[in-house]
N, CA, C, O and CB atoms as a CASP TS submission, in Angstrom:
PFRMAT TS
TARGET T0000
AUTHOR 0000-0000-0000
METHOD Language model
MODEL 1
PARENT N/A
ATOM      1  N   MET     1      11.547   6.490 -13.477  1.00  0.00           N
ATOM      2  CA  MET     1      10.429   6.319 -14.020  1.00  0.00           C
ATOM      3  C   MET     1      11.076   4.989 -15.296  1.00  0.00           C
ATOM      4  O   MET     1      12.121   5.109 -15.937  1.00  0.00           O
ATOM      5  CB  MET     1       9.736   7.976 -14.569  1.00  0.00           C
ATOM      6  N   ILE     2      10.434   4.205 -15.349  1.00  0.00           N
ATOM      7  CA  ILE     2      10.533   2.939 -16.301  1.00  0.00           C
ATOM      8  C   ILE     2       9.573   3.522 -17.859  1.00  0.00           C
ATOM      9  O   ILE     2       8.387   3.853 -17.870  1.00  0.00           O
ATOM     10  CB  ILE     2       9.638   1.282 -15.324  1.00  0.00           C
ATOM     11  N   LEU     3      10.311   3.503 -18.780  1.00  0.00           N
ATOM     12  CA  LEU     3       9.690   3.793 -20.231  1.00  0.00           C
ATOM     13  C   LEU     3       9.277   2.066 -20.661  1.00  0.00           C
ATOM     14  O   LEU     3      10.063   1.184 -21.005  1.00  0.00           O
ATOM     15  CB  LEU     3      11.093   4.698 -21.517  1.00  0.00           C
ATOM     16  N   THR     4       7.401   1.962 -20.455  1.00  0.00           N
ATOM     17  CA  THR     4       7.857   0.627 -21.562  1.00  0.00           C
ATOM     18  C   THR     4       6.444   0.723 -22.501  1.00  0.00           C
ATOM     19  O   THR     4       5.476   1.453 -22.285  1.00  0.00           O
ATOM     20  CB  THR     4       8.087  -1.343 -20.609  1.00  0.00           C
ATOM     21  N   LYS     5       6.639  -0.270 -23.640  1.00  0.00           N
ATOM     22  CA  LYS     5       6.218  -0.336 -24.385  1.00  0.00           C
ATOM     23  C   LYS     5       4.738  -1.108 -24.911  1.00  0.00           C
ATOM     24  O   LYS     5       4.989  -2.096 -25.601  1.00  0.00           O
ATOM     25  CB  LYS     5       7.093  -0.468 -24.655  1.00  0.00           C
ATOM     26  N   ARG     6       3.129  -0.824 -24.703  1.00  0.00           N
ATOM     27  CA  ARG     6       1.983  -1.419 -25.208  1.00  0.00           C
ATOM     28  C   ARG     6       2.380  -2.239 -26.384  1.00  0.00           C
ATOM     29  O   ARG     6       2.874  -1.827 -27.433  1.00  0.00           O
ATOM     30  CB  ARG     6       0.952  -0.411 -25.543  1.00  0.00           C
ATOM     31  N   LYS     7       2.099  -3.418 -26.066  1.00  0.00           N
ATOM     32  CA  LYS     7       1.593  -4.142 -27.212  1.00  0.00           C
ATOM     33  C   LYS     7       0.637  -3.914 -28.186  1.00  0.00           C
ATOM     34  O   LYS     7       0.904  -4.130 -29.368  1.00  0.00           O
ATOM     35  CB  LYS     7       1.260  -5.029 -26.866  1.00  0.00           C
ATOM     36  N   ASP     8      -0.093  -3.637 -27.950  1.00  0.00           N
ATOM     37  CA  ASP     8      -0.786  -3.201 -28.935  1.00  0.00           C
ATOM     38  C   ASP     8      -1.198  -2.227 -29.604  1.00  0.00           C
ATOM     39  O   ASP     8      -2.150  -2.324 -30.378  1.00  0.00           O
ATOM     40  CB  ASP     8      -1.345  -3.445 -28.844  1.00  0.00           C
ATOM     41  N   LYS     9      -0.488  -1.062 -29.387  1.00  0.00           N
ATOM     42  CA  LYS     9      -0.229   0.093 -30.146  1.00  0.00           C
ATOM     43  C   LYS     9       1.003   0.389 -30.086  1.00  0.00           C
ATOM     44  O   LYS     9       0.870   1.119 -31.068  1.00  0.00           O
ATOM     45  CB  LYS     9      -0.919   1.142 -29.827  1.00  0.00           C
ATOM     46  N   ASN    10       2.595   0.551 -29.724  1.00  0.00           N
ATOM     47  CA  ASN    10       3.095   0.481 -29.537  1.00  0.00           C
ATOM     48  C   ASN    10       3.498   1.822 -29.346  1.00  0.00           C
ATOM     49  O   ASN    10       4.253   2.458 -30.081  1.00  0.00           O
ATOM     50  CB  ASN    10       3.317  -0.273 -29.941  1.00  0.00           C
ATOM     51  N   LYS    11       2.792   2.318 -28.024  1.00  0.00           N
ATOM     52  CA  LYS    11       2.903   3.583 -27.869  1.00  0.00           C
ATOM     53  C   LYS    11       3.868   3.036 -26.542  1.00  0.00           C
ATOM     54  O   LYS    11       3.770   2.019 -25.855  1.00  0.00           O
ATOM     55  CB  LYS    11       1.418   4.596 -27.752  1.00  0.00           C
ATOM     56  N   VAL    12       4.963   4.325 -26.501  1.00  0.00           N
ATOM     57  CA  VAL    12       5.929   4.516 -25.312  1.00  0.00           C
ATOM     58  C   VAL    12       4.700   5.038 -24.150  1.00  0.00           C
ATOM     59  O   VAL    12       3.890   5.897 -24.501  1.00  0.00           O
ATOM     60  CB  VAL    12       7.375   5.846 -25.696  1.00  0.00           C
ATOM     61  N   MET    13       4.654   4.517 -22.934  1.00  0.00           N
ATOM     62  CA  MET    13       3.703   4.950 -21.707  1.00  0.00           C
ATOM     63  C   MET    13       4.887   5.095 -20.626  1.00  0.00           C
ATOM     64  O   MET    13       5.796   4.316 -20.908  1.00  0.00           O
ATOM     65  CB  MET    13       2.355   3.672 -21.216  1.00  0.00           C
ATOM     66  N   ALA    14       5.152   5.865 -19.464  1.00  0.00           N
ATOM     67  CA  ALA    14       5.777   5.881 -18.468  1.00  0.00           C
ATOM     68  C   ALA    14       5.145   5.595 -17.191  1.00  0.00           C
ATOM     69  O   ALA    14       4.185   6.108 -16.617  1.00  0.00           O
ATOM     70  CB  ALA    14       6.295   6.876 -18.494  1.00  0.00           C
ATOM     71  N   LYS    15       6.104   4.434 -16.830  1.00  0.00           N
ATOM     72  CA  LYS    15       5.213   3.462 -15.943  1.00  0.00           C
ATOM     73  C   LYS    15       6.452   3.861 -14.598  1.00  0.00           C
ATOM     74  O   LYS    15       7.653   3.613 -14.707  1.00  0.00           O
ATOM     75  CB  LYS    15       5.004   1.355 -16.661  1.00  0.00           C
ATOM     76  N   GLU    16       5.705   4.613 -13.199  1.00  0.00           N
ATOM     77  CA  GLU    16       6.261   4.124 -12.072  1.00  0.00           C
ATOM     78  C   GLU    16       7.121   3.237 -11.533  1.00  0.00           C
ATOM     79  O   GLU    16       6.506   2.188 -11.342  1.00  0.00           O
ATOM     80  CB  GLU    16       5.682   3.936 -11.681  1.00  0.00           C
ATOM     81  N   GLU    17       7.956   3.173 -11.283  1.00  0.00           N
ATOM     82  CA  GLU    17       8.345   1.947  -9.996  1.00  0.00           C
ATOM     83  C   GLU    17       7.489   2.226  -8.291  1.00  0.00           C
ATOM     84  O   GLU    17       7.153   1.343  -7.502  1.00  0.00           O
ATOM     85  CB  GLU    17      10.455   2.128  -9.639  1.00  0.00           C
ATOM     86  N   PHE    18       7.374   3.260  -8.181  1.00  0.00           N
ATOM     87  CA  PHE    18       6.535   3.708  -6.195  1.00  0.00           C
ATOM     88  C   PHE    18       5.862   4.623  -6.431  1.00  0.00           C
ATOM     89  O   PHE    18       6.406   5.690  -6.715  1.00  0.00           O
ATOM     90  CB  PHE    18       7.542   4.362  -4.669  1.00  0.00           C
ATOM     91  N   PRO    19       4.462   4.515  -6.394  1.00  0.00           N
ATOM     92  CA  PRO    19       3.999   5.541  -6.375  1.00  0.00           C
ATOM     93  C   PRO    19       4.335   6.749  -5.092  1.00  0.00           C
ATOM     94  O   PRO    19       4.911   6.431  -4.052  1.00  0.00           O
ATOM     95  CB  PRO    19       2.801   5.120  -6.531  1.00  0.00           C
ATOM     96  N   GLU    20       3.877   8.114  -5.380  1.00  0.00           N
ATOM     97  CA  GLU    20       4.441   9.096  -4.035  1.00  0.00           C
ATOM     98  C   GLU    20       3.438   9.119  -3.358  1.00  0.00           C
ATOM     99  O   GLU    20       2.407   8.721  -3.899  1.00  0.00           O
ATOM    100  CB  GLU    20       4.934  10.651  -4.219  1.00  0.00           C
ATOM    101  N   ILE    21       3.385   9.543  -2.082  1.00  0.00           N
ATOM    102  CA  ILE    21       2.605   9.419  -1.120  1.00  0.00           C
ATOM    103  C   ILE    21       3.132  11.050  -0.540  1.00  0.00           C
ATOM    104  O   ILE    21       4.235  11.524  -0.268  1.00  0.00           O
ATOM    105  CB  ILE    21       2.833   7.908  -0.185  1.00  0.00           C
ATOM    106  N   ASP    22       1.984  11.486  -0.526  1.00  0.00           N
ATOM    107  CA  ASP    22       1.673  12.811   0.186  1.00  0.00           C
ATOM    108  C   ASP    22       2.570  12.864   1.209  1.00  0.00           C
ATOM    109  O   ASP    22       2.898  11.789   1.711  1.00  0.00           O
ATOM    110  CB  ASP    22       0.243  12.977   0.739  1.00  0.00           C
ATOM    111  N   LYS    23       3.221  14.256   1.792  1.00  0.00           N
ATOM    112  CA  LYS    23       4.051  14.285   3.296  1.00  0.00           C
ATOM    113  C   LYS    23       2.923  14.382   4.280  1.00  0.00           C
ATOM    114  O   LYS    23       3.211  14.012   5.418  1.00  0.00           O
ATOM    115  CB  LYS    23       5.201  15.713   3.552  1.00  0.00           C
ATOM    116  N   LYS    24       1.618  14.830   4.064  1.00  0.00           N
ATOM    117  CA  LYS    24       1.091  14.795   5.046  1.00  0.00           C
ATOM    118  C   LYS    24      -0.094  13.566   5.028  1.00  0.00           C
ATOM    119  O   LYS    24      -1.277  13.573   5.369  1.00  0.00           O
ATOM    120  CB  LYS    24       0.728  16.124   5.259  1.00  0.00           C
ATOM    121  N   ASN    25       0.509  12.848   4.646  1.00  0.00           N
ATOM    122  CA  ASN    25      -0.158  11.229   4.794  1.00  0.00           C
ATOM    123  C   ASN    25       0.982  10.494   5.031  1.00  0.00           C
ATOM    124  O   ASN    25       0.775   9.362   5.465  1.00  0.00           O
ATOM    125  CB  ASN    25      -0.994  10.517   3.389  1.00  0.00           C
ATOM    126  N   GLU    26       2.381  10.895   4.830  1.00  0.00           N
ATOM    127  CA  GLU    26       3.044   9.449   5.644  1.00  0.00           C
ATOM    128  C   GLU    26       3.254   8.815   6.940  1.00  0.00           C
ATOM    129  O   GLU    26       2.868   9.524   7.870  1.00  0.00           O
ATOM    130  CB  GLU    26       4.097   9.371   5.474  1.00  0.00           C
ATOM    131  N   GLY    27       3.703   7.803   7.247  1.00  0.00           N
ATOM    132  CA  GLY    27       3.457   7.796   8.512  1.00  0.00           C
ATOM    133  C   GLY    27       2.209   7.000   9.386  1.00  0.00           C
ATOM    134  O   GLY    27       2.309   6.327  10.411  1.00  0.00           O
ATOM    135  N   LYS    28       1.014   7.338   8.585  1.00  0.00           N
ATOM    136  CA  LYS    28      -0.312   6.848   8.938  1.00  0.00           C
ATOM    137  C   LYS    28      -0.564   5.873   9.312  1.00  0.00           C
ATOM    138  O   LYS    28      -1.160   5.724  10.378  1.00  0.00           O
ATOM    139  CB  LYS    28      -1.024   6.861   8.254  1.00  0.00           C
ATOM    140  N   PHE    29      -0.142   4.769   8.455  1.00  0.00           N
ATOM    141  CA  PHE    29      -0.715   3.826   8.719  1.00  0.00           C
ATOM    142  C   PHE    29       0.217   3.233   9.560  1.00  0.00           C
ATOM    143  O   PHE    29      -0.413   2.576  10.389  1.00  0.00           O
ATOM    144  CB  PHE    29      -1.174   3.187   7.705  1.00  0.00           C
ATOM    145  N   THR    30       1.249   3.157   9.722  1.00  0.00           N
ATOM    146  CA  THR    30       2.187   2.713  11.036  1.00  0.00           C
ATOM    147  C   THR    30       1.559   3.161  12.029  1.00  0.00           C
ATOM    148  O   THR    30       1.121   2.357  12.851  1.00  0.00           O
ATOM    149  CB  THR    30       3.660   3.242  11.164  1.00  0.00           C
ATOM    150  N   ALA    31       1.378   4.433  12.185  1.00  0.00           N
ATOM    151  CA  ALA    31       0.817   5.398  13.490  1.00  0.00           C
ATOM    152  C   ALA    31      -0.654   4.364  14.220  1.00  0.00           C
ATOM    153  O   ALA    31      -0.925   3.825  15.293  1.00  0.00           O
ATOM    154  CB  ALA    31       0.097   7.386  12.672  1.00  0.00           C
ATOM    155  N   TRP    32      -1.310   4.547  12.812  1.00  0.00           N
ATOM    156  CA  TRP    32      -3.053   3.622  13.049  1.00  0.00           C
ATOM    157  C   TRP    32      -2.647   2.338  13.350  1.00  0.00           C
ATOM    158  O   TRP    32      -3.354   1.781  14.189  1.00  0.00           O
ATOM    159  CB  TRP    32      -4.279   3.430  11.497  1.00  0.00           C
ATOM    160  N   VAL    33      -1.567   1.597  12.845  1.00  0.00           N
ATOM    161  CA  VAL    33      -1.425  -0.038  13.812  1.00  0.00           C
ATOM    162  C   VAL    33      -0.758  -0.035  14.946  1.00  0.00           C
ATOM    163  O   VAL    33      -1.071  -0.873  15.791  1.00  0.00           O
ATOM    164  CB  VAL    33      -0.623  -1.252  13.113  1.00  0.00           C
ATOM    165  N   GLU    34       0.435   1.016  15.250  1.00  0.00           N
ATOM    166  CA  GLU    34       0.762   1.120  16.857  1.00  0.00           C
ATOM    167  C   GLU    34      -0.114   1.138  17.534  1.00  0.00           C
ATOM    168  O   GLU    34      -0.361   0.202  18.293  1.00  0.00           O
ATOM    169  CB  GLU    34       1.397   2.119  17.347  1.00  0.00           C
ATOM    170  N   LYS    35      -1.075   2.567  17.426  1.00  0.00           N
ATOM    171  CA  LYS    35      -2.373   2.533  18.396  1.00  0.00           C
ATOM    172  C   LYS    35      -3.083   1.710  18.246  1.00  0.00           C
ATOM    173  O   LYS    35      -3.702   1.427  19.272  1.00  0.00           O
ATOM    174  CB  LYS    35      -3.194   3.473  18.420  1.00  0.00           C
ATOM    175  N   ASN    36      -3.410   0.917  17.070  1.00  0.00           N
ATOM    176  CA  ASN    36      -4.812   0.050  17.306  1.00  0.00           C
ATOM    177  C   ASN    36      -4.148  -1.348  17.374  1.00  0.00           C
ATOM    178  O   ASN    36      -4.563  -1.934  18.374  1.00  0.00           O
ATOM    179  CB  ASN    36      -6.126   0.167  15.926  1.00  0.00           C
ATOM    180  N   MET    37      -3.150  -2.189  16.574  1.00  0.00           N
ATOM    181  CA  MET    37      -2.770  -3.190  16.812  1.00  0.00           C
ATOM    182  C   MET    37      -1.499  -3.528  17.342  1.00  0.00           C
ATOM    183  O   MET    37      -0.829  -4.301  16.658  1.00  0.00           O
ATOM    184  CB  MET    37      -2.980  -3.635  15.995  1.00  0.00           C
ATOM    185  N   PRO    38      -0.827  -2.955  18.837  1.00  0.00           N
ATOM    186  CA  PRO    38      -0.095  -2.860  18.971  1.00  0.00           C
ATOM    187  C   PRO    38       0.458  -4.702  19.371  1.00  0.00           C
ATOM    188  O   PRO    38      -0.038  -5.729  19.835  1.00  0.00           O
ATOM    189  CB  PRO    38      -0.145  -1.682  19.648  1.00  0.00           C
ATOM    190  N   GLY    39       2.297  -4.014  18.610  1.00  0.00           N
ATOM    191  CA  GLY    39       2.920  -5.525  18.804  1.00  0.00           C
ATOM    192  C   GLY    39       3.275  -6.234  17.485  1.00  0.00           C
ATOM    193  O   GLY    39       4.243  -6.972  17.300  1.00  0.00           O
ATOM    194  N   VAL    40       2.028  -5.773  16.328  1.00  0.00           N
ATOM    195  CA  VAL    40       1.975  -6.636  15.493  1.00  0.00           C
ATOM    196  C   VAL    40       2.358  -5.443  14.407  1.00  0.00           C
ATOM    197  O   VAL    40       1.841  -4.330  14.313  1.00  0.00           O
ATOM    198  CB  VAL    40       0.611  -7.551  15.450  1.00  0.00           C
ATOM    199  N   ASP    41       3.687  -6.164  13.424  1.00  0.00           N
ATOM    200  CA  ASP    41       4.092  -5.034  12.124  1.00  0.00           C
ATOM    201  C   ASP    41       3.343  -4.802  11.039  1.00  0.00           C
ATOM    202  O   ASP    41       2.660  -5.623  10.426  1.00  0.00           O
ATOM    203  CB  ASP    41       5.268  -5.341  11.424  1.00  0.00           C
ATOM    204  N   ASN    42       3.512  -3.492  10.785  1.00  0.00           N
ATOM    205  CA  ASN    42       2.848  -3.472   9.454  1.00  0.00           C
ATOM    206  C   ASN    42       2.103  -4.167   8.612  1.00  0.00           C
ATOM    207  O   ASN    42       0.894  -4.015   8.436  1.00  0.00           O
ATOM    208  CB  ASN    42       3.422  -3.338   8.877  1.00  0.00           C
ATOM    209  N   CYS    43       2.961  -5.100   7.969  1.00  0.00           N
ATOM    210  CA  CYS    43       2.418  -6.069   6.922  1.00  0.00           C
ATOM    211  C   CYS    43       1.241  -7.047   7.534  1.00  0.00           C
ATOM    212  O   CYS    43       0.158  -7.255   6.986  1.00  0.00           O
ATOM    213  CB  CYS    43       3.688  -7.004   6.352  1.00  0.00           C
ATOM    214  N   LYS    44       1.620  -7.524   8.613  1.00  0.00           N
ATOM    215  CA  LYS    44       1.007  -8.324   9.341  1.00  0.00           C
ATOM    216  C   LYS    44      -0.351  -7.670   9.971  1.00  0.00           C
ATOM    217  O   LYS    44      -1.225  -8.457  10.332  1.00  0.00           O
ATOM    218  CB  LYS    44       1.965  -8.780  10.281  1.00  0.00           C
ATOM    219  N   ALA    45      -0.517  -6.608  10.084  1.00  0.00           N
ATOM    220  CA  ALA    45      -1.935  -5.609  10.319  1.00  0.00           C
ATOM    221  C   ALA    45      -1.979  -4.907   9.059  1.00  0.00           C
ATOM    222  O   ALA    45      -1.968  -3.734   9.433  1.00  0.00           O
ATOM    223  CB  ALA    45      -1.887  -4.374  11.689  1.00  0.00           C
ATOM    224  N   ALA    46      -2.031  -4.892   7.518  1.00  0.00           N
ATOM    225  CA  ALA    46      -2.293  -4.703   6.348  1.00  0.00           C
ATOM    226  C   ALA    46      -2.919  -6.276   5.861  1.00  0.00           C
ATOM    227  O   ALA    46      -4.063  -6.363   5.414  1.00  0.00           O
ATOM    228  CB  ALA    46      -0.978  -4.097   5.638  1.00  0.00           C
ATOM    229  N   ASN    47      -2.131  -7.335   5.991  1.00  0.00           N
ATOM    230  CA  ASN    47      -3.172  -8.980   5.605  1.00  0.00           C
ATOM    231  C   ASN    47      -4.195  -8.730   6.726  1.00  0.00           C
ATOM    232  O   ASN    47      -5.354  -8.769   6.314  1.00  0.00           O
ATOM    233  CB  ASN    47      -2.193 -10.958   5.911  1.00  0.00           C
ATOM    234  N   LYS    48      -4.053  -8.476   8.081  1.00  0.00           N
ATOM    235  CA  LYS    48      -5.239  -8.533   8.646  1.00  0.00           C
ATOM    236  C   LYS    48      -6.842  -7.985   8.155  1.00  0.00           C
ATOM    237  O   LYS    48      -7.994  -8.418   8.192  1.00  0.00           O
ATOM    238  CB  LYS    48      -4.882  -7.995   9.663  1.00  0.00           C
ATOM    239  N   VAL    49      -6.103  -6.733   7.672  1.00  0.00           N
ATOM    240  CA  VAL    49      -7.587  -5.718   7.531  1.00  0.00           C
ATOM    241  C   VAL    49      -8.180  -6.012   6.236  1.00  0.00           C
ATOM    242  O   VAL    49      -9.350  -5.831   5.899  1.00  0.00           O
ATOM    243  CB  VAL    49      -7.317  -3.911   7.546  1.00  0.00           C
ATOM    244  N   MET    50      -6.812  -6.693   5.266  1.00  0.00           N
ATOM    245  CA  MET    50      -7.608  -6.945   3.963  1.00  0.00           C
ATOM    246  C   MET    50      -8.243  -8.249   4.130  1.00  0.00           C
ATOM    247  O   MET    50      -8.946  -8.563   3.170  1.00  0.00           O
ATOM    248  CB  MET    50      -6.702  -6.942   2.621  1.00  0.00           C
ATOM    249  N   ARG    51      -8.199  -8.934   4.899  1.00  0.00           N
ATOM    250  CA  ARG    51      -9.009 -10.400   5.107  1.00  0.00           C
ATOM    251  C   ARG    51     -10.310  -9.981   5.362  1.00  0.00           C
ATOM    252  O   ARG    51     -11.326 -10.566   4.985  1.00  0.00           O
ATOM    253  CB  ARG    51      -8.497 -11.423   6.398  1.00  0.00           C
ATOM    254  N   SER    52     -10.254  -8.895   6.047  1.00  0.00           N
ATOM    255  CA  SER    52     -11.955  -8.375   6.896  1.00  0.00           C
ATOM    256  C   SER    52     -12.027  -7.269   6.918  1.00  0.00           C
ATOM    257  O   SER    52     -11.783  -6.710   7.987  1.00  0.00           O
ATOM    258  CB  SER    52     -12.340  -8.664   8.441  1.00  0.00           C
ATOM    259  N   LYS    53     -12.453  -6.345   5.559  1.00  0.00           N
ATOM    260  CA  LYS    53     -12.503  -5.302   5.171  1.00  0.00           C
ATOM    261  C   LYS    53     -13.846  -4.459   5.751  1.00  0.00           C
ATOM    262  O   LYS    53     -13.942  -3.282   6.101  1.00  0.00           O
ATOM    263  CB  LYS    53     -12.347  -5.487   3.846  1.00  0.00           C
ATOM    264  N   LYS    54     -14.677  -5.364   5.715  1.00  0.00           N
ATOM    265  CA  LYS    54     -15.832  -4.518   6.559  1.00  0.00           C
ATOM    266  C   LYS    54     -16.094  -4.241   7.917  1.00  0.00           C
ATOM    267  O   LYS    54     -17.119  -3.658   8.269  1.00  0.00           O
ATOM    268  CB  LYS    54     -16.880  -4.973   6.362  1.00  0.00           C
ATOM    269  N   LYS    55     -15.132  -4.668   8.779  1.00  0.00           N
ATOM    270  CA  LYS    55     -14.710  -4.867  10.163  1.00  0.00           C
ATOM    271  C   LYS    55     -13.704  -3.207  10.036  1.00  0.00           C
ATOM    272  O   LYS    55     -13.684  -2.548  11.075  1.00  0.00           O
ATOM    273  CB  LYS    55     -13.690  -6.720  10.492  1.00  0.00           C
ATOM    274  N   TYR    56     -13.283  -2.886   9.358  1.00  0.00           N
ATOM    275  CA  TYR    56     -12.454  -1.458   9.544  1.00  0.00           C
ATOM    276  C   TYR    56     -13.068  -0.093   7.792  1.00  0.00           C
ATOM    277  O   TYR    56     -13.514  -0.162   6.647  1.00  0.00           O
ATOM    278  CB  TYR    56     -10.046  -2.165   9.427  1.00  0.00           C
ATOM    279  N   SER    57     -12.625   0.898   8.819  1.00  0.00           N
ATOM    280  CA  SER    57     -12.883   2.476   7.658  1.00  0.00           C
ATOM    281  C   SER    57     -12.135   1.647   6.147  1.00  0.00           C
ATOM    282  O   SER    57     -11.218   0.869   5.885  1.00  0.00           O
ATOM    283  CB  SER    57     -11.484   4.554   8.377  1.00  0.00           C
ATOM    284  N   SER    58     -13.356   2.510   5.357  1.00  0.00           N
ATOM    285  CA  SER    58     -12.388   2.554   3.652  1.00  0.00           C
ATOM    286  C   SER    58     -11.257   3.478   4.005  1.00  0.00           C
ATOM    287  O   SER    58     -10.401   3.261   3.147  1.00  0.00           O
ATOM    288  CB  SER    58     -13.375   3.403   2.001  1.00  0.00           C
ATOM    289  N   GLY    59     -10.738   4.566   4.985  1.00  0.00           N
ATOM    290  CA  GLY    59      -8.788   4.541   4.884  1.00  0.00           C
ATOM    291  C   GLY    59      -8.385   4.195   5.559  1.00  0.00           C
ATOM    292  O   GLY    59      -7.335   4.651   6.009  1.00  0.00           O
ATOM    293  N   VAL    60      -9.078   3.033   6.088  1.00  0.00           N
ATOM    294  CA  VAL    60      -7.768   2.169   6.676  1.00  0.00           C
ATOM    295  C   VAL    60      -7.784   1.008   5.863  1.00  0.00           C
ATOM    296  O   VAL    60      -6.690   0.483   6.068  1.00  0.00           O
ATOM    297  CB  VAL    60      -7.824   1.690   8.344  1.00  0.00           C
ATOM    298  N   VAL    61      -8.431   0.302   5.036  1.00  0.00           N
ATOM    299  CA  VAL    61      -8.468  -0.574   4.157  1.00  0.00           C
ATOM    300  C   VAL    61      -7.632   0.022   3.109  1.00  0.00           C
ATOM    301  O   VAL    61      -6.680  -0.719   2.865  1.00  0.00           O
ATOM    302  CB  VAL    61      -9.780  -0.942   3.810  1.00  0.00           C
ATOM    303  N   LYS    62      -7.646   1.475   2.148  1.00  0.00           N
ATOM    304  CA  LYS    62      -6.782   2.371   1.910  1.00  0.00           C
ATOM    305  C   LYS    62      -5.724   2.043   1.752  1.00  0.00           C
ATOM    306  O   LYS    62      -5.195   1.472   0.799  1.00  0.00           O
ATOM    307  CB  LYS    62      -6.736   3.125   2.577  1.00  0.00           C
ATOM    308  N   MET    63      -5.262   2.457   2.878  1.00  0.00           N
ATOM    309  CA  MET    63      -3.916   2.218   3.695  1.00  0.00           C
ATOM    310  C   MET    63      -3.156   0.991   3.508  1.00  0.00           C
ATOM    311  O   MET    63      -2.087   0.918   2.901  1.00  0.00           O
ATOM    312  CB  MET    63      -4.172   2.237   5.116  1.00  0.00           C
ATOM    313  N   ALA    64      -4.022  -0.346   4.291  1.00  0.00           N
ATOM    314  CA  ALA    64      -3.731  -1.772   4.528  1.00  0.00           C
ATOM    315  C   ALA    64      -3.056  -1.338   2.985  1.00  0.00           C
ATOM    316  O   ALA    64      -1.899  -0.945   2.834  1.00  0.00           O
ATOM    317  CB  ALA    64      -5.152  -3.171   4.863  1.00  0.00           C
ATOM    318  N   ASN    65      -4.182  -1.531   1.771  1.00  0.00           N
ATOM    319  CA  ASN    65      -3.877  -1.779   0.605  1.00  0.00           C
ATOM    320  C   ASN    65      -2.502  -1.451  -0.018  1.00  0.00           C
ATOM    321  O   ASN    65      -1.766  -2.105  -0.757  1.00  0.00           O
ATOM    322  CB  ASN    65      -4.759  -1.273   0.023  1.00  0.00           C
ATOM    323  N   TYR    66      -2.403  -0.230   0.523  1.00  0.00           N
ATOM    324  CA  TYR    66      -1.374   0.725  -0.180  1.00  0.00           C
ATOM    325  C   TYR    66       0.053  -0.096   0.180  1.00  0.00           C
ATOM    326  O   TYR    66       0.639  -0.694  -0.722  1.00  0.00           O
ATOM    327  CB  TYR    66      -1.425   2.512   0.512  1.00  0.00           C
ATOM    328  N   ALA    67       0.508  -0.086   1.381  1.00  0.00           N
ATOM    329  CA  ALA    67       0.997  -1.246   2.433  1.00  0.00           C
ATOM    330  C   ALA    67       1.438  -2.407   1.815  1.00  0.00           C
ATOM    331  O   ALA    67       2.624  -2.709   1.949  1.00  0.00           O
ATOM    332  CB  ALA    67      -0.093  -1.724   3.399  1.00  0.00           C
ATOM    333  N   LYS    68       0.617  -3.188   1.092  1.00  0.00           N
ATOM    334  CA  LYS    68       0.441  -4.462   1.291  1.00  0.00           C
ATOM    335  C   LYS    68       0.949  -4.509  -0.684  1.00  0.00           C
ATOM    336  O   LYS    68       1.801  -5.223  -1.212  1.00  0.00           O
ATOM    337  CB  LYS    68      -1.405  -5.016   2.090  1.00  0.00           C
ATOM    338  N   ASN    69       0.315  -3.785  -1.134  1.00  0.00           N
ATOM    339  CA  ASN    69       0.866  -3.403  -2.768  1.00  0.00           C
ATOM    340  C   ASN    69       2.553  -3.180  -2.746  1.00  0.00           C
ATOM    341  O   ASN    69       3.425  -3.826  -3.327  1.00  0.00           O
ATOM    342  CB  ASN    69       0.049  -1.694  -3.405  1.00  0.00           C
ATOM    343  N   PHE    70       2.661  -2.017  -1.852  1.00  0.00           N
ATOM    344  CA  PHE    70       4.177  -1.099  -1.864  1.00  0.00           C
ATOM    345  C   PHE    70       4.849  -1.565  -0.522  1.00  0.00           C
ATOM    346  O   PHE    70       6.076  -1.480  -0.504  1.00  0.00           O
ATOM    347  CB  PHE    70       3.960   0.863  -1.826  1.00  0.00           C
ATOM    348  N   GLY    71       4.454  -1.868   0.189  1.00  0.00           N
ATOM    349  CA  GLY    71       5.481  -1.844   1.241  1.00  0.00           C
ATOM    350  C   GLY    71       5.857  -3.105   1.219  1.00  0.00           C
ATOM    351  O   GLY    71       7.037  -3.385   1.013  1.00  0.00           O
ATOM    352  N   CYS    72       4.621  -4.356   1.491  1.00  0.00           N
ATOM    353  CA  CYS    72       5.040  -5.419   2.151  1.00  0.00           C
ATOM    354  C   CYS    72       5.314  -6.670   0.925  1.00  0.00           C
ATOM    355  O   CYS    72       5.043  -7.866   1.031  1.00  0.00           O
ATOM    356  CB  CYS    72       3.889  -5.751   3.324  1.00  0.00           C
ATOM    357  N   LYS    73       6.071  -5.803  -0.494  1.00  0.00           N
ATOM    358  CA  LYS    73       6.115  -7.124  -1.149  1.00  0.00           C
ATOM    359  C   LYS    73       6.907  -7.806  -1.522  1.00  0.00           C
ATOM    360  O   LYS    73       6.825  -8.860  -2.151  1.00  0.00           O
ATOM    361  CB  LYS    73       5.685  -7.214  -1.911  1.00  0.00           C
ATOM    362  N   ASN    74       8.258  -6.907  -0.934  1.00  0.00           N
ATOM    363  CA  ASN    74       9.269  -8.322  -1.247  1.00  0.00           C
ATOM    364  C   ASN    74      10.013  -8.376   0.655  1.00  0.00           C
ATOM    365  O   ASN    74      11.101  -8.399   1.230  1.00  0.00           O
ATOM    366  CB  ASN    74      11.018  -7.842  -3.035  1.00  0.00           C
ATOM    367  N   LYS    75       9.135  -8.374   0.835  1.00  0.00           N
ATOM    368  CA  LYS    75       9.282  -8.764   2.883  1.00  0.00           C
ATOM    369  C   LYS    75       9.053  -9.857   2.941  1.00  0.00           C
ATOM    370  O   LYS    75       7.882 -10.236   2.949  1.00  0.00           O
ATOM    371  CB  LYS    75       8.198  -8.117   4.160  1.00  0.00           C
ATOM    372  N   LYS    76      10.204 -10.817   3.006  1.00  0.00           N
ATOM    373  CA  LYS    76       9.882 -12.543   3.214  1.00  0.00           C
ATOM    374  C   LYS    76      10.107 -12.469   4.759  1.00  0.00           C
ATOM    375  O   LYS    76       9.996 -13.483   5.448  1.00  0.00           O
ATOM    376  CB  LYS    76      11.140 -13.879   2.283  1.00  0.00           C
TER
END
């Protein structure tokens, strides 16, 4: 956990580095990708889903957004 000061009021706020995933939801996006986009890695699948959100369910879009924001950020 990282503590940061807000500029406007100098209050110390806790900022988590990586949001936790419930144990029951771990691996759901990976499993969805393996089933629906065989041969595509998770980051590419997340990009594809986010480019055409209306084509996919809201749950898949949420999982893809999470993957893009927290799983694919540091990959090049």
